[in-house]
MARROSE-37101 format. One line per 10 residues: number of its first residue (from 0); their letters; for each residue y, z, x of N, C-alpha, C, O. Coordinates in nm, 2 decimals. Atoms other than C-alpha are relative to their C-alpha. Layout:
NUM = a = Y Z X Y Z X Y Z X Y Z X; ...
This chain:
0 = aktplsctil = 0.05 0.09 0.08 -6.40 4.71 1.71 -0.09 -0.11 0.07 -0.14 -0.20 0.00; 0.09 0.11 -0.07 -6.58 4.51 1.98 -0.14 0.06 0.02 -0.22 0.00 0.10; 0.14 -0.05 0.00 -6.90 4.72 1.95 -0.05 0.03 -0.13 -0.05 0.15 -0.17; 0.05 -0.01 0.15 -7.05 4.66 1.60 -0.12 0.09 -0.01 -0.15 0.16 -0.11; 0.12 -0.08 0.02 -7.38 4.82 1.69 0.03 0.15 0.02 -0.03 0.23 -0.04; -0.02 -0.15 -0.03 -7.24 5.15 1.84 0.09 0.05 -0.12 0.08 0.17 -0.14; -0.07 -0.04 0.10 -7.00 5.16 1.54 -0.09 0.04 -0.12 -0.07 0.14 -0.19; 0.11 -0.02 0.10 -7.31 5.13 1.30 -0.07 0.13 0.03 -0.07 0.21 -0.06; 0.06 -0.12 -0.04 -7.49 5.40 1.48 0.07 0.12 -0.02 0.01 0.22 -0.07; -0.09 -0.13 0.01 -7.20 5.64 1.49 0.01 0.03 -0.15 0.00 0.15 -0.18
10 = gmeifglhda = -0.01 -0.02 0.14 -7.16 5.60 1.11 -0.12 0.06 -0.06 -0.12 0.15 -0.14; 0.13 -0.05 0.04 -7.53 5.66 1.06 -0.02 0.14 0.04 -0.08 0.23 -0.03; 0.01 -0.16 -0.05 -7.52 5.98 1.27 0.08 0.10 -0.09 0.04 0.20 -0.14; -0.09 -0.09 0.07 -7.22 6.12 1.09 -0.03 0.01 -0.16 -0.01 0.11 -0.22; 0.01 -0.01 0.14 -7.30 6.03 0.73 -0.14 -0.03 -0.05 -0.16 -0.03 -0.18; 0.14 0.01 0.03 -7.68 5.97 0.72 -0.04 -0.15 -0.02 0.04 -0.25 -0.03; 0.05 0.13 0.01 -7.90 5.67 0.69 -0.02 -0.07 -0.11 -0.07 -0.18 -0.12; 0.00 0.07 0.13 -7.88 5.60 0.34 0.09 -0.10 -0.03 0.07 -0.19 -0.11; -0.10 0.12 0.01 -7.57 5.38 0.38 0.00 -0.08 0.12 0.10 -0.15 0.14; -0.01 0.09 -0.13 -7.65 5.21 0.71 0.02 -0.14 -0.03 0.08 -0.20 0.06
20 = mwfalaclia = -0.03 0.14 0.02 -7.63 4.87 0.55 0.15 -0.03 -0.03 0.20 -0.14 0.00; -0.15 0.01 0.01 -7.27 4.93 0.45 0.08 0.03 0.12 0.18 -0.04 0.15; -0.06 -0.01 -0.14 -7.18 5.07 0.79 -0.01 -0.12 0.08 0.09 -0.17 0.14; 0.04 0.14 -0.09 -7.33 4.75 0.96 0.09 -0.11 -0.06 0.13 -0.19 0.02; -0.09 0.10 0.05 -7.13 4.53 0.71 0.14 0.02 0.04 0.20 -0.08 0.08; -0.13 -0.02 -0.03 -6.81 4.71 0.78 0.03 -0.01 0.14 0.14 -0.06 0.18; -0.02 0.02 -0.16 -6.85 4.71 1.16 0.00 -0.15 0.03 0.08 -0.20 0.11; 0.00 0.16 -0.03 -6.94 4.34 1.15 0.12 -0.07 -0.05 0.17 -0.16 0.02; -0.12 0.07 0.06 -6.64 4.24 0.94 0.11 0.05 0.11 0.17 -0.03 0.17; -0.11 -0.06 -0.10 -6.41 4.47 1.18 0.00 -0.08 0.14 0.10 -0.11 0.21
30 = yfvsgkegiy = 0.03 0.06 -0.13 -6.58 4.30 1.48 0.06 -0.15 0.01 0.12 -0.19 0.11; -0.03 0.13 0.02 -6.51 3.94 1.34 0.16 -0.01 -0.02 0.23 -0.09 0.05; -0.14 0.00 0.03 -6.16 4.01 1.21 0.09 0.03 0.12 0.20 -0.02 0.13; -0.10 -0.06 -0.10 -6.02 4.19 1.53 0.04 -0.09 0.08 0.15 -0.06 0.14; -0.05 0.10 -0.08 -5.99 3.87 1.73 -0.04 0.04 0.17 -0.12 0.12 0.20; 0.04 0.00 -0.13 -6.01 3.83 2.11 0.09 0.13 0.08 0.05 0.19 0.18; -0.07 -0.08 -0.09 -5.71 4.06 2.22 -0.01 0.14 -0.08 -0.03 0.15 -0.20; 0.00 -0.13 0.05 -5.70 4.44 2.18 0.13 0.06 -0.04 0.23 -0.02 -0.06; -0.15 -0.05 0.02 -5.41 4.67 2.10 0.09 0.01 0.11 0.21 0.02 0.10; -0.08 -0.01 -0.12 -5.31 4.68 2.46 0.00 -0.15 0.06 -0.06 -0.18 0.16
40 = ryqk = 0.00 0.14 -0.06 -5.22 4.31 2.50 0.04 -0.02 0.13 -0.03 -0.09 0.20; -0.05 0.06 -0.12 -5.01 4.32 2.80 -0.05 0.10 0.12 -0.01 0.08 0.23; 0.05 -0.08 -0.10 -5.21 4.60 2.99 -0.10 -0.08 0.09 -0.18 -0.16 0.03; 0.10 0.07 -0.08 -5.40 4.46 3.29 -0.11 0.09 0.07 -0.19 0.04 0.14
């Protein structure tokens, strides 16, 4: 969720360009909601 641009591009490649705005919106929401820590909090 830390790469909103690549998330958007991947969605457009898989599902087509007609829903690009919705992919970008979903990826930006995921980016802002995800916070600073990843799923591997204690891994160094």
